[in-house]
C-alpha angles and dihedrals in degrees: 000000000000112000112245128199117232105217091305101126100090093041095046091046090054092047092051091050091049091048091051090049090052090048090053092050090048092050090054092046091050090055090049090048093053097039100037091223135098092242139357089218129057091234089066093069095068113194091003093061096098092046090052093048092048092049094048091049088051091052092050093047092049090051090052089054090048092050092049091047092049092053093046092047090053090052091049091052090052091048092047091052091049092050088049088058089050088055089053090052092052092047091052092045091053090049091051093047093048090054090048092052089081087072094241107152093216091055091046092052090046091053091050093047092047092049090055090056092042091054090056090047091050091052089050093050092050088052092055113145133204122190090350094307129110105238097200097047099088110220094343092080094157092058126076103244097210128060116176095182097105098013092066094066121090129012097261115193135295090220104044119074117233123188096163087122092066122100100168130087137248098260113127113214117238138171131215107231098172139008092273102021130084126175119208111211107152125120121186127215091245091062109136092247093055092042089056090051092049091047097052092044091050091049094051097036095053097043118107090207137355124232122206089258091050091052093048091049091047093048092050092051092045090052092050090047090050092054092046093047090052087053090054090051091050090051091051091048091052091049091050090050092050092048093048092047092050091047090052090052090051091049090053092048091047090052091049092049091047090052092051091046092049090050089058099040107031127084134207099252093196091053091047090052090052092049091050090053090052093048092047091055090047093049093049090052091047093052091046091053092044091052091054093049094048091049092059117108134170094263091053091046093052095050 
């Protein structure tokens, strides 16, 4: 006997549609369970899509500011350390000159010899590099800013500035730490404080002897250079503080934006797992009922 349906078409059709809908929901939930997010595509966030995009752009931008600030801060730390070494050179020079002020020829020769070494050290410090770039060269970061080849000859003068050693430019390095905030931190090797150091070292290093007047003049210039170098260090310290503060603000903002973004995009995996279990039970029951309906025929109905 041919099996006949007993008014089951509409009901079975509806049950199949419902089962397919549940399967679709389950497939989406399974993706959420494995990925931990509402959707792997922006379109899946519906009305929140623009908010999600804006927040993610904000996070990326904040990180770029943090990265730039970190690099700049590292350069500032290197510069600060180099300037600290310049201070040490000046302190030693003053000590040598003070000893030479007694007029003892041995002390005078020692001061001259020491100044010659200090001038070389000063040139090396001004040619300090970080990440392959000369930090005291202004914008010409690929060029050594100090060349002592011609500068080292002659005594020059303790009263006339001389930056003939400098090969850099006048650009002062800065870093953008926020949309509307830039911190200047650069110092060039022709800065007046460094020029004073170079000048006094050249004068002492290239002298054949030092009179009492020469020593007094050199000591005065060394003292001025020491004060001015301390001012450069203070400026670098202030720049480092400003950069670090701005970076911390960006880090806080990034964390806040990430939290907001996660609130919109993340799912509760435990809750999703529970929903899947419920839907699985529901789907199993639906298919069981559907199987019974589809197995009905006229002979079975008339029994």
